Backbone as CSV, one residue per row, in Angstrom:
resi,resn,N_x,N_y,N_z,CA_x,CA_y,CA_z,C_x,C_y,C_z
1,MET,-11.864,-16.383,38.326,-12.800,-17.089,37.484,-13.275,-16.198,36.332
2,LEU,-13.603,-14.947,36.658,-14.072,-14.029,35.620,-12.954,-13.668,34.647
3,ASP,-11.716,-13.619,35.147,-10.594,-13.314,34.264,-10.413,-14.416,33.224
4,LYS,-10.543,-15.666,33.666,-10.405,-16.785,32.738,-11.514,-16.767,31.694
5,LEU,-12.725,-16.487,32.158,-13.856,-16.427,31.237,-13.672,-15.294,30.225
6,GLY,-13.198,-14.153,30.691,-12.943,-13.020,29.795,-11.872,-13.355,28.760
7,LEU,-10.825,-14.050,29.188,-9.769,-14.451,28.258,-10.286,-15.454,27.242
8,MET,-11.145,-16.353,27.684,-11.701,-17.342,26.765,-12.612,-16.677,25.731
9,VAL,-13.397,-15.706,26.169,-14.291,-14.994,25.255,-13.474,-14.199,24.236
10,LYS,-12.401,-13.558,24.684,-11.536,-12.816,23.764,-10.878,-13.749,22.757
11,ALA,-10.400,-14.899,23.231,-9.776,-15.864,22.329,-10.789,-16.396,21.325
12,PHE,-12.001,-16.654,21.768,-13.048,-17.108,20.867,-13.369,-16.032,19.829
13,GLY,-13.426,-14.780,20.273,-13.681,-13.667,19.359,-12.576,-13.534,18.320
14,ARG,-11.309,-13.691,18.733,-10.194,-13.638,17.781,-10.273,-14.794,16.792
15,GLY,-10.676,-15.966,17.279,-10.831,-17.118,16.388,-11.917,-16.895,15.357
16,LEU,-13.043,-16.358,15.768,-14.124,-16.045,14.825,-13.690,-14.981,13.824
17,ASP,-12.980,-13.982,14.310,-12.484,-12.933,13.435,-11.564,-13.527,12.365
18,GLU,-10.663,-14.398,12.773,-9.752,-15.053,11.825,-10.520,-15.947,10.855
19,TYR,-11.512,-16.632,11.350,-12.303,-17.536,10.512,-13.005,-16.774,9.388
20,TYR,-13.541,-15.605,9.709,-14.267,-14.840,8.698,-13.353,-14.040,7.774
21,LYS,-12.184,-13.648,8.245,-11.262,-12.856,7.428,-10.361,-13.699,6.535
22,ALA,-10.073,-14.917,6.911,-9.099,-15.741,6.191,-9.411,-15.919,4.700
23,PRO,-10.642,-16.198,4.298,-10.898,-16.389,2.870,-10.695,-15.127,2.025
24,TYR,-10.733,-13.973,2.650,-10.667,-12.716,1.907,-9.322,-12.018,2.050
25,ARG,-8.388,-12.620,2.725,-7.102,-11.981,2.987,-6.382,-11.631,1.684
26,ALA,-6.357,-12.534,0.715,-5.678,-12.272,-0.562,-6.387,-11.162,-1.333
27,THR,-7.708,-11.135,-1.273,-8.469,-10.091,-1.956,-8.178,-8.729,-1.343
28,PHE,-8.130,-8.665,-0.017,-7.817,-7.406,0.654,-6.394,-6.953,0.330
29,ALA,-5.460,-7.885,0.290,-4.070,-7.544,-0.027,-3.956,-7.019,-1.458
30,ARG,-4.653,-7.647,-2.386,-4.623,-7.204,-3.779,-5.242,-5.808,-3.920
31,ALA,-6.350,-5.578,-3.236,-6.996,-4.262,-3.282,-6.089,-3.192,-2.675
32,GLN,-5.408,-3.525,-1.587,-4.483,-2.580,-0.963,-3.325,-2.255,-1.890
33,GLN,-2.817,-3.261,-2.585,-1.721,-3.046,-3.516,-2.164,-2.163,-4.689
34,GLN,-3.366,-2.357,-5.179,-3.880,-1.520,-6.264,-4.048,-0.069,-5.804
35,GLU,-4.509,0.119,-4.583,-4.642,1.471,-4.051,-3.277,2.128,-3.889
36,ASP,-2.294,1.363,-3.430,-0.943,1.894,-3.287,-0.350,2.269,-4.636
37,ASP,-0.592,1.446,-5.653,-0.091,1.748,-6.993,-0.728,3.015,-7.546
38,LEU,-2.009,3.191,-7.331,-2.696,4.406,-7.772,-2.152,5.627,-7.037
39,PHE,-1.901,5.488,-5.763,-1.336,6.585,-4.981,0.041,6.968,-5.509
40,MET,0.883,5.967,-5.805,2.211,6.242,-6.352,2.080,6.951,-7.699
41,LEU,1.158,6.532,-8.521,0.950,7.171,-9.812,0.529,8.624,-9.631
42,LEU,-0.335,8.891,-8.676,-0.759,10.266,-8.424,0.394,11.131,-7.932
43,VAL,1.210,10.574,-7.042,2.322,11.350,-6.503,3.374,11.615,-7.575
44,PHE,3.654,10.620,-8.416,4.677,10.765,-9.442,4.127,11.249,-10.781
45,SER,2.861,11.616,-10.845,2.251,11.958,-12.129,2.942,13.128,-12.813
46,GLU,3.292,14.137,-12.070,3.948,15.297,-12.676,5.309,14.911,-13.244
47,ALA,6.043,14.049,-12.564,7.343,13.602,-13.054,7.198,12.700,-14.275
48,LEU,6.060,12.039,-14.398,5.816,11.161,-15.547,5.191,11.903,-16.724
49,GLY,4.920,13.184,-16.559,4.369,13.976,-17.652,2.861,14.049,-17.678
50,LEU,2.210,13.641,-16.609,0.746,13.714,-16.531,0.352,14.940,-15.714
51,ASP,-0.673,15.636,-16.165,-1.148,16.792,-15.413,-1.854,16.332,-14.150
52,ASN,-1.505,16.948,-13.059,-2.109,16.620,-11.778,-2.447,17.920,-11.065
53,PRO,-3.721,18.185,-10.837,-4.087,19.432,-10.164,-3.652,19.477,-8.697
54,ALA,-3.342,18.347,-8.121,-2.948,18.299,-6.711,-1.438,18.179,-6.539
55,THR,-0.669,18.550,-7.544,0.784,18.407,-7.484,1.381,19.154,-6.307
56,PHE,0.883,20.322,-6.027,1.411,21.113,-4.918,1.349,20.340,-3.600
57,TYR,0.287,19.571,-3.416,0.110,18.828,-2.173,0.857,17.500,-2.179
58,THR,0.987,16.899,-3.353,1.644,15.597,-3.406,3.164,15.700,-3.385
59,LEU,3.723,16.872,-3.675,5.175,17.032,-3.615,5.713,16.786,-2.214
60,GLU,4.924,17.105,-1.218,5.342,16.884,0.164,5.494,15.397,0.481
61,LEU,4.827,14.549,-0.274,4.833,13.112,0.006,5.996,12.370,-0.651
62,LEU,6.697,13.008,-1.564,7.782,12.331,-2.282,8.825,11.708,-1.359
63,PRO,9.347,12.407,-0.365,10.363,11.767,0.487,9.846,10.535,1.233
64,LEU,8.555,10.481,1.463,7.995,9.359,2.200,7.891,8.086,1.359
65,ILE,7.821,8.228,0.048,7.608,7.049,-0.788,8.812,6.687,-1.660
66,TYR,9.939,7.372,-1.500,11.121,7.049,-2.289,11.547,5.594,-2.127
67,GLU,11.424,5.065,-0.931,11.884,3.694,-0.688,10.998,2.643,-1.359
68,ASP,9.801,3.008,-1.771,8.895,2.065,-2.418,8.942,2.128,-3.941
69,VAL,9.788,2.980,-4.501,9.821,3.184,-5.947,10.214,1.909,-6.681
70,HIS,11.211,1.201,-6.189,11.681,-0.004,-6.887,10.572,-1.058,-6.972
71,ALA,9.918,-1.322,-5.884,8.839,-2.317,-5.893,7.712,-1.872,-6.816
72,TRP,7.431,-0.579,-6.836,6.358,-0.067,-7.676,6.675,-0.216,-9.156
73,HIS,7.865,0.205,-9.580,8.139,0.166,-11.020,8.342,-1.256,-11.527
74,THR,8.803,-2.168,-10.684,8.884,-3.561,-11.141,7.490,-4.183,-11.237
75,ARG,6.590,-3.811,-10.331,5.216,-4.306,-10.404,4.505,-3.770,-11.639
76,MET,4.870,-2.559,-12.055,4.269,-1.957,-13.238,4.877,-2.502,-14.527
77,GLY,5.892,-3.340,-14.419,6.505,-3.946,-15.593,7.602,-3.107,-16.221
78,LEU,8.091,-2.120,-15.501,9.157,-1.264,-16.011,10.503,-1.793,-15.531
79,GLU,11.429,-1.934,-16.451,12.741,-2.480,-16.113,13.531,-1.524,-15.229
80,ARG,13.475,-0.249,-15.540,14.185,0.788,-14.778,13.164,1.820,-14.285
81,SER,13.586,2.599,-13.334,12.707,3.644,-12.810,12.419,4.669,-13.903
82,PRO,11.158,5.028,-14.109,10.829,6.007,-15.154,11.146,7.440,-14.745
83,LEU,11.565,7.631,-13.526,11.833,8.982,-13.027,13.315,9.291,-13.158
84,ASP,13.633,10.416,-13.742,15.021,10.787,-13.994,15.807,11.025,-12.716
85,ASN,15.195,11.635,-11.731,15.914,11.987,-10.528,15.958,10.872,-9.489
86,ILE,15.295,9.754,-9.739,15.298,8.626,-8.799,15.831,7.409,-9.525
87,SER,17.011,6.964,-9.146,17.549,5.746,-9.752,17.730,4.712,-8.661
88,CYS,16.981,3.672,-8.728,17.025,2.660,-7.675,17.700,1.367,-8.153
89,CYS,17.832,1.210,-9.440,18.400,-0.030,-9.973,19.811,0.190,-10.481
């Protein structure tokens, strides 16, 4: 009996969570995408000719984000990758 009640309470909690999050899902996704774009810009800033004081630390992250370069540069409105050493198209 208590197991059923616990499952019902959890299901109700998930329903309330979905009810309150649903209207803001697109806003959260857009904010996450903007943060990701800023992060990509920071990591690739030295390759794009921008001074970045944290270049030493961001160089370690390059292999982790290579696969996202194509989506990033098309979202930025660039036809081809602006980085000489990365050609994805």
